[in-house]
N, C-alpha and C positions, 0 to 999 in steps of 0.2 A: 174028473169034473170036466164037462164040455165047455169049450171056449166059445162065446157068442160069435156069430158070423162076422159082425161089424168090427170085432176086435182081433180077428185072425190076420196074420201076416199074408201079404200078397205082393205082386210085382210093383204096386204103387206105394208100398210101405217104405218110409225113409230108412236108410241104413243106420242112422243115428237118431236117437231120441231128441226131442226138443231141448231137454236139459243138457244132453251131450253136445248138441250143436252149439248151444249158448256157451258151454264151457270151452269148446274149441275156438269159438270166435273171440272170447276174452283172452284165451291163451295167445292167439295170434296178435291181438292188439298189444298185449303185454310184451311180446317179443319185439314188435315194432317200436314200442316206447323204449325198451331196453337198448335197441340199436341206436335210436336218436340220442339217448343219454350217453352211450359210449363214444359217439362221434363228437360230443361237445365237452366231455370230461377227460382230463389227462389220465395217463396210465397210473401216475402216482396217486391221484385221487381215487381211482378205482381200487387201489390197494387198501384204502380206508373204508371200503364198503362195510357197513354194519357197525362202524365205530361210533360211539356216542357223540364225538366231535362233529360228525356230519361231513358230507362231501361238499365241494365248492366248484363252481364254474370258474373259468379264467376271469380275473377281475375286470369289471366294467371300467370304462373311462371315467375319470374325475371322482373316483372313489378311493378310500383308504384301504390298504391291505390288512389282513388279519395276521399279525405276527405270530401269535400263539398257534393258530391253525397251521400255518406254514412250517412252524417248528415241528409239530406232530407229523405232518406230511413228509417232511424230510427224514424223520426217524423211521417211518414205514419204508421209505425208499431205500435207506441205508441197510435196513435189515434184509430187505429183499435182494439187494445187490451183493451183500457180503455174506449171505447165508450159505451159498453153494460151496461144495468141497471138490469139484472137478477142476481140471487144469483150465478149462475154458472159463469157469466161474472165477478162478484165481486171477486170470488175465483181465477179466471184466472188472473185478474188484480193484486191481492195481490201476487200471485206466481211470476208474472213477475217483480214486484217491489223488491221482496226478492231474486230473482235468483242471482244477483250479490253478495250479502252477503253470500248466501249459497255456491256459487262457490269458493269464497276466503277462506272460512273455510275449504273446502275439499282440496284446493290447499296447504294451510299451513300444514295440517295434513300429506298429502302425502310427501311434501318436508321434513318434520321432520323425517319421517320414513326412507326415502332414505338416509338422512344425518346420521342417527343413524347407518345404515348398513355400510355405507362407512367409518365412523369414527372408528367403532369397527374393521372392516376388515383391514383398513390401519394400525392401531396400532399393530395388530397381525402380519401382513405380514412384516411390517418394522422391527420388532424385529427378524425375521428369519435370518437376515443377521449376527446376533451376536450369536445365539444359539437357544435352544428350551426348552420348559417346560417339565419336565420328566413325569408328570402325566396328562397334558392337552395340546395337541399340539396347541390349538387355544388361549391359555392364553398369555398375554403379560408379559414382564419382571417384570413390576411393580406389576402385580396381581399374579405372580407365586412365590410360596414359595421355590421351588427347580428348579432354572434355571440352565441349563447346557450349557456352551459355547461350540462352535464347536471345539475350540482348546485353549489351554492355552499359546501357543507360539505366539509371535507377528506376524511373517511372515505368518504362516499358517492361522491365524485369519484374517490377512489383505487380503490374497488371496481369502479366502472363502467369505469375505465381498464384494470384487470386483466381484466375480463370481455371487453371488446372485443379486447384484445390476444390472449387465448387463442382467441377466435373466429377472428380473422384468421390465427393460426398454424395452426389446424386446417384452415381453408379452403385455405391455401397448401400444406400437407403433403398433404392429400387430393387436390389437383390434381396434385401430383408423382407420386402413386401411380398415376395414369392412364398414366404412361409407364414402367411396370415392364417389365423385360425380363431374360431369363436369358442369360448369356454363358458360354462356356467360359473357364476361366482360361488364363493364358499357357502353363502346362505341365500335363501330366497327372501321374498317379502313377507313371508308368513310368520308363523308363531315363534320362529326362532329369534326374532328381534328382541333385544333388551333395551328398551327406551322408556322405561317407566310403566309400560303396559305391554301386554302380549295379545296380538291378534290371533284369533283361532280360525281365521278364514284361510282356505287353501289359496296358494299364490302361484302366479306364473313365475318360473325360475328366472333369475337375473342372468344375463350373459355379459361377457366382456370380450373385447378383441385382444388377441395376443399375437405378437410376431415372434415366432420361435427362434429365429436367428438373431434377433436384436438384443442389445444389452450384453452383459457379461455371461448370463446364464447361471451364475452362481446361486442367486436366490431360488430359482426354480429347481436347481439340482439339490439344494438343501431340502426343499419341500418333497422332492421325489424320494430322497434317501430317508426322509422321516416316515415314508409309507404311502404317500399320495401318488395317484396314477395320473400323469399328464400325457395324453396320447400324442404320438408323432414328435415329441420334443427331442428325442434321441435318434430320429430316423437318419438314414444315409443322406437324404436330400438336405436336411438341416446341417449336417456335417459339412457338405460341399459348400452350401451357401454361407455358412459361418466362416469357413476358411477364406473363400473368395471375398466376402464382404469385409473381413478384417484387414485384408491387404489394402483395399482402397480407403477404408475408414482411417487407418493409421497414417496412410500416405497423405491424407488431407492436412495433417498437422494439428487436428483437433486435440483437445485435452482428453485423450483417452489412450488406452494401451491394449495390447493383444493378449495379456496374460489371462484375463477372464475368459475370452473366447477359447484359449488353449485348454482351459479346464473343461469347458463345455465340449470341445472337440474330443478330448480324451475320454470323456464320459460317453459320448456317442460311439466312439470306437469300442468301449467296454460293452455297451448295450448290443452292438452288432455282433461282436464276438460271442457274447453270452447266448445269442440265439442259435449258435451252433451246438450248444451243450444243453441237452434236455433238463438236467438237474438245475440249471440256472434259468432256462427259458420258462419252465413250468412252476417256478417257486419264487414268489415275490420277495421273500426274505433272503434267499440265496442270491437272487439277482442283485439286490442292494449291497450285499457283501462284495460282489465283484465290481460294482460301480464305485464303491468307496475306494477300492484299490486302484481303479482306473483314474480317479481324480488326482491321485498323487503324481502320476506321470505327466499330467497337464502342466502343473507348476514346475515340475522337474525340467521340462523342455523350455518353458517360458523364461526361466532365469538360470538354467544350468545349476539347479539346486535340488539334487535328488533327495537329500535328507529333509530339507525344508519342505519339499513336496509331500512327503509322508506325514510330517507334523501338521502341515496345513490341512490335509484331508482329515486328520484326527481332531484338530482343534477347532476348525472353522466350518467344515462341510458336513461331516458325518454325524448321524444320530446314534447309530449302532456300529461299534468298532471293536469287536473282540480281538483277542491276541492273534488268531490265525489271519484275520484281515490285515493286521499290522505287518505280519511277515510277508503276505502277498503284495501289499502296497509297497513294501521295501523292494521286493524283486521287480515289480512293475516299474517303479521309479528308476531303479538301477539300469534295467534294460533300455528304457527310454533315453537315459543319459549316455549310455555307451553307444547306442546307435547314432544319436545326434552328434556326439563327438567325432565319430568316424565320417559322418556326412559333412561336418565342418561348414555350416552355413556362414559363419563370420569370417572364415579364412584364416583364423589365428591358430586353429588346431587345439583350442582350449575351451573348456566349459565355462570358465569364469568370464562373465560379460564385461564387468567394469573393474578389471584388475588394477589394484593400486598398491603402492609400496612407499608409504610416507616416510619410513626410516626414522621417525621420531616417536617418542612416547608422551603420554599426557602426565600432567602433574596434579597433585591433590586439589589445587585451586581451580583446575578445569572442571571439577565435578559440579561446581556451581553453574558453569555455562551449560553443561549437559542437562542439569535440572531445568534451567531456563528453556532450553530447546524442547524438553518434555512438556513443560507448562504451555508453551506456545503451540506445540503440536496438538496437545489435548484440547486447547481452546479452538484451534482450527477444526479439529474433528467434530467437536460438539456443535459448533456454529454451522459447519458444512452440512452435517446431517439434517439439521433443522431447516436450513436455507434451501437445500435441494428438495426436501419434502414439500416445503411451502411453494417453491417454484413449480414443481411438478403438478401440484394441486391447482395452482392459479393459471400458469401459462398454458399448460396442456389441457386445461379445461375449456379453452376457446374452441369453438366448433371448427374453425379453419385449421387449427393445429391438430385437433383430434381427428379430423377427417382426412387431412393431407400431411402425414408425418414427413414425407419427403421435403415438403416446403419448409418445415421446421429445421430439418438438417441443413438445407441450403442456406437458411438465415444464419444458423450457428456457424457454419463454415465461413460464410462471408465475414461475419463479425470477428471470428478467430483469425482469419488471414489478414484482415485490416489492422488488427491490434498486435499481432505477433511478428509480421514481416519487418516492420521498422526496427525491431529490437534484435540485434545479432545474437543475444543470449538465448532467446526462445524461438528463433526462426525455424530451427530444425525440428524433426519429430522428437517425441518425448524421450525415447531411449538415448538418442544422441545428446539431448540437452543434459541429462543427468550424467552421461559419460564425460561431457566437457566440464561440468561443475565439480566432479570428484577428482579431477586431475591434480597431480602434485607438480607444481611449477618448477621444482628442483630436479625433476626427472628428465630423461633423455628426450621425451616428446613434448616437454612443457614449453620450450621456447617458441614452437610454431603455433601454439594455441592462442586464440584471440583473448581468452580469459587471462592467460599468463602474461601476455604482452601488456595488458592494461594493469595488472597487479604489480608489474615491475617498473611502472612509471614513478617518477619522483615528484610529480606535481599534485599528488593527492588523489588523482583519478576519480574526481567527483562525478564526472559524467558516467563513468563505468559503474560506480556505486548506485547512481540514479537508475541506470539500466537494470541492475539487479533488483532494486526496489520496485521499479515499474513492472518487471517480469513477474515478481512475486504477486503483486496485486492482480495483474491480468490473469495469471494462472489460477488464483483463488476464485475469481469471478467466472472465468470460462469453464473451470471444472464444475462449478455449481450448476451452470445452465446446460452443460453438455451431457452429464451423466443422466441417462434415461432417454436419450435420443434413440430413434429407431435404426441404429446401426450396430454391428458387433463392436463391443467396447468393454474396457475394463477400467477400474478406478485406481489400480495400484501404481502404475507409472505416473499419472498426473499428481498423485499424492507425494510420490517420491520427488518429483520435479519441484513442487512447491516447497517441500522441506529442504531440499538441497539449495534452492535459491535463498531461503532464509538463513540456513546455516552458513552459506558462503558469505552472505552479507554480514553476519555476526563475526565471521572469521576475519573480516577487514579491520576489525577493532582489536583483535587479539593476534599479535604478531609473533608470539613465542613458539607456536606450532603451526603446521600447514592449515590454511582455511578449508582445504578439502576434507579434513577430519570432521570439522563441524558440519560441513555439507552432508557428509555421510551419516552422521548421527542425527542431524535434523531431518533428513529424508525418512529415516526409520521412525522418528517421533511423530511426524505428520501422518504417516501411514497407520501407525498404531492408534492415533486419535480417530481416524476414519473407520478402520476395520475392527479395532479392539483386539487384534492379534497380539500375542505376547511371545511365547516360546518359539513358535514356528517362524515368526518374523525375525527374531534375533538370529536364528540359524540361517534363514534366507539371506540376511544381510552379510554375514561373514562368508557364505558360499558365493554370493553375488560379487563381492569385492576381493575375496581372498585375504581379508584382514582379520585374522584370528586374535590379534593383539588388542582389538577394540571391542571385544565382547562386553566387557564391564560397562563402558560408556553407553553401548547400545541397550543393555539391560536397564540402566538407570533411566535413560530417556524414554524407553518404551513403557516401563512401569508408571512413570510419572504421567506420561501422556494418557495412558489408559485410565488412571485414577481421575485425572482432571476431566476427561471426556465423559466418564461415567457419572461424575457429579452433575453434569449438564443433562445427560440423557443416557439411559441404560441400553439403548438400542444402537447397534452399528448401522452403517449405511445399507448393509445387506438385509438386516432386520426390517428397516423402514421400507426397503424395496418390496419385501414380502407383504408388508401391510398394504402397500399400494396395489399389489397384484391380487390381494385378497385370497390367497391360497391358505388352506387350513393347516398351517405349520404350528406345531406345538413344541416349543423349547422348554424343557422341564425346569431348568434353572430360572429362566426369566419368568415363567408362569408361576413358579412357587414364590418368587419375590413379589410378584403382583398380588397374589392372594394374601401373603403375609403383611403387605403394606396396608391392607384394608381391614375393617372390623371383621371379627370372626364370623364365618358363614358355615352353613351346613349343606350337605349334599342335596337336601330337599329343594334348595333354591334353583337347582338345575332341572328339576322335573318339569316336563312340558305341561301345558294347561290340560284341563279335564277332557275337553272335546278331542284334542289330539290323542290322548291316551285311549279314548273310546274308539278312535278310528284305527289304532294300530294293535289293539288287544284282540285276540281271538279266544273266545271261551270254547274249549274243545270238550265235546261230550265224552261220556265214558267209553263209547265205542271207538273213539279216536278219529272219527270221520265227520267232515263238514261239507256243506253244499259248495259246489264250484262257484255259484253265483255270488255267495258271500265273499269268497276270496277275491273274485274278480272286482267286486265293488271296492274292497279295501285296497287292492292294487292300484286302481284308478286314483284313489285318494293319495296314495303314496307318490304316484307319478306327477300329480298336480302340484305337490309340494316341491318337486324338483331337487330333492336332497341327494339323490343318486345312490347313497349307501345306507338308507334307512331300512326298516324291515318290520315284520310282525312278531309280536311276542305272544307265545302260547301259554295259556293258563288253564287249570282245572280246579274249580272251587276256589279261585283266587290265588292259587299257588303256582309259582313259576314252573313250567314244564320244558320250555325250549324257545329258540329264536330262529325265525326263518327270514333270511335277508331278501331284500327287494329283487336283486338280480336272479336268484334261484327261484323265487316265486313267479317272476315274470316268465322265465324259461319253462317252468312246469306247466303254467296255464296256457301259454301261447304256443309252445312247441310240442311238448308231450300231450297237452290237452287236445290238440288237433286230432290225435289218433283216436280219442274216445269221443263219445257223444256229449252234447251240451248238458245232458242230465246226469253225467257221471259225477260221482262224489269224490272227494279228495281225502286221502288218508294222510294225517299229519303226524301221528304217533303210532307206536305199536308195529306189529308185523303185517305183511301183505296178506290179502285175502287167500283163503284156502280153496284151490280149484277142485278138491275132492268133495266139496259140499254139493248137495243136490241142486241148489240154486245159488251159485256163486255170484257175488256182487261185482259190478263193473266199477273199478276205482282207479283214480290217478294216485299213484303212490309217491308222495313227496317226503315221506318220513326220513329218507336217506339224506335229504338236504337240511334237515333241522338240526341245529346245534343244541343237543340235549344237556350240554354242560356249560351254560352261560355263567359268566361271573356276575356276582351280585354284591350289593353294598347296602347297609342300612341307611335310611333317609336321614337319620340323626347323626350320621358320621360327619366329622369335619370335612370340609370341601377339599382340604389338602390330601385326603385319602384318594379322592377321585382324580385329582391332578396327578398324583404320584402313580396311580395305576395306569392311567392313560399314557403318561410319559415313559414310564419304565417298562411296561409290558406291551406297549404298542396296540392297545385295544381299539376295536372299531366301535364297540358299544359296551355299555355297562348297565345292568338292570338294578333298579332300586326297590328295596322291600320295606315294608312297614315295620317299625320297631315293635317288638313284642309278638306280633302275629306271624311275621315272615311273609305276608301276602304281598304280591307285586303291586306297586303303586306308580312306577315310572320306569322309563328307559332313556338313557343319555347316549347320544352318538357323539363322536369326536368333534364334528363340526359345531355342534351346540356348545360344547365346552369352549372351543376356540372363540366363538362369538361372545360368550359370556366374559372371557378374559379380555377380549377387545373392548368390551364395555367398561371394564375396570380401568383401562388406560385413560379413558376420557371422563 
């Protein structure tokens, strides 16, 4: 059969047909999209390609990690690393198994070195308020043979002391200002509010100012370890500023300590070391395991308490603390203690900071005094937490204080110096104060101590007792107004000081044993009331003093203090700080107590309003492809809400099919979408288009990002189910289905649950 002339091939005929050219064009775009995807997704995620759990991008800032997803990702990584049989694979497998141990050794050593520099610098700078060493400007009063005071007159010495203290405070606060950052609050103004009604209008996200190097850092670290992402909080810059600021903050003499900053510094060291190891860098769950171990070394170097540091990380800091983390925390804390002992910042060659040897034991009648110390410590803790919270809300609500935090620090330093200098008991920095109060006047060094000289007087020493009482009141007030200032600071030393002052005062009325014993037990009781620590605090106290004989009195006072403080408020000072910071921290025990204290509720109470659900639900047709414009519109609605870790829930015929997080949706439309035209459609479920077809479709394939195994719960389930699942499994979201039909009717994100629980508190 003859071919018509106009259909015959000639030199102008394309080598490829239109269909083939279109197929090649689509293939090229798919290759480019694949290249973009590989440049943004980690190797561990690529191993999960095709898995129903879906791939993930690195976590966005201010979002919560997906603990279950990271668990599966690590399982894929482990299988890939340990599946080889060659010698090279064996070495690779061995290095992978040892990497966690190697990392914690490095972290412990770095933490100890930083602690040594901070300790030595702080001791030197603090003494500059009193004078200088004539032959060595960096020597401390204790180490200097020819110490020269600034003035021999009381008034000039007082004025110089105040001037130096204010200068140090301004330097420390100014350094903290270098780490200023703006964060979105846990919730926006939109439908997530629980105040009797729910707005369905999209809202502008709230923001708050945060100074990364200010405060102790412990509330933020607890939030990070619970799964929240706070960017730059553990950066090298923050580590440097934290250490530098802590030197000058403690040197002011303010009612603060450096133990909180040390925990933050050790966690920064843990984060920086983790970035050297891909299995920690690319996995949020594994990273938090290493950070939990790193926290232990911070308290280990702060108090020379390696075992107490491990228990502190377990009891107070970490949300997820499996057995292997316990072992690594033990090693990290051990290495930190060993290195610090060799560096010897105190010059004693010992880890024990406040070594005591009372040489006497307690009698059964003294148990009543220990109980009294516990009761007063608990009352102090409960009152302090409420007073500090109220002070922060009121005083720091003034515009001049809110906008000029350095001014607040200058005011607090001025008041502190004016109130503390006249009193010889509390004139020194906090660690020196407690060291003087724990002293045993029958020891070799007792006769040279100002405390012992007064206690050995025969005239009743009422002026000395008045100084103790005055110091106690001043410490209580100053600690309340100081905690929360924008300088690196901790609450442990001030609490120990207040308790030691009260215990020493009680000891003046009981002459059968050393008053230092009551000072030691009182210090533990007051700290227990503030922090609600128990086992870790008891161990820290005997490591801090070397007094194993007095574990039982410590246990009595600590337990009583915790019980009394819990009767006044279930929240410790760190919990209240998290409330002020408005981070989405979910403490399972406290949350369950909140829910159980209110009338029985069902999961359906957490379901967002109808308009919100209409905005985040995508009805996927049977061909599993939707218009790009539809997803773009829904993405804009998500962005306007400002929740950062919300997403779209995919349904077919009302039945749940999958979940696509906001970050992955944004990446797919804004990055991969640039490769394709505006008219390209988006595949959400199923397999990619077949290029062998005569007329293949041009599609953006986001099916790999969809979690096709989302966890769901019946709307009629008790709300305790939802709290337990979020707290125990570390979920980012939980889908809610209708009872009987199984159709999707809601989706709950972690921030929504946290806000609901916040509403129950009030």
